[in-house]
N, C-alpha and C positions, 0 to 999 in steps of 0.2 A: 529473581522475579524480573529484574530489569533486562537480564540477558534474553528473555523470551520476547521481548518487544523488537519490532523492526529498527533498523539503525536510525531513521529520522526521529522516531518516537523516543528512543532511548537518549538522543541528543537533547531533545526537548526536556525530558525529565532531569538530566544532568545539569542543563542550564537553569532549571527552576529549583534547583537544590539550594541556591543563593537565597531563596525566600523562605526556606524551611524555618529560619530563626524568628520570623515574624508570625508563625502560626503554631498552634499546638500540632503534636504529630498526627492526630486525627485530621484536624482541619487541613493540614499539608496534603495528607493522603487524599482526602476529598478534592481539593484543589487540583492535584495532579490528574485524578480520575477524570474530573470535569473537562480539563485542558485536553487530555487525550481524546475524550469522547467528541469534543468540538472539532479537533484536528481530523479525526476520522470522518465526521460528518461533512466537513469542508471537502476532504479528498473524494468522497462518494459523490457529492453534488458536483464537483469538477468533472468526474467520470460521466455522470448522467448528462451534464450539459455538453460534453464531448460528443456522446452518442447522438444527441439531438442535432449537433452541427453536422454529423455524418448522415442525418437523415433517419436514424433509428428511432422510432417512435414507441415501440412496446417493449416490455421486459423480455418477451419471447425472442424478439429480434435481437436484443442485447445479448441474450445468452447464446443464440446462434452465432452471432459475430465473435463472442469470446471463444467459443469452440472452435470455430474457423481459424481465428487468430492463434490459438494455442496449436491447433493442427499444422498451420503454415510454420510456426516457430519450430516445432518438433521436426518437421521435414527438413527445414534449413540446417539444424543442427545435425541431424543424421547425414544429410548430403555433405556438409563439411568434414564430418568424421570419416565418411567413405572415402572423399577426396584425400584426406590426410593419411588414411591407410593405404590407398592406392599409390601415393607419392613415396612411400617407404621402400 
């Protein structure tokens, strides 16, 4: 189950294993779940604050920005791959 988590969340879970001895297994599971939820919320809030700093004010603008960013990244990767293939 831990392997399905992103590396930063997996690291948090591993560091919190130290506290497992102070809780029952059910309490520790809830503790971990709540910590992960809080971490994800903080990450989402930081992303929304970044959007606001960039002048993005609506969710539709944010979605468009994400699509454009993904498209630019995909284009960059494809261009690098093409250059690598041409160099061979």
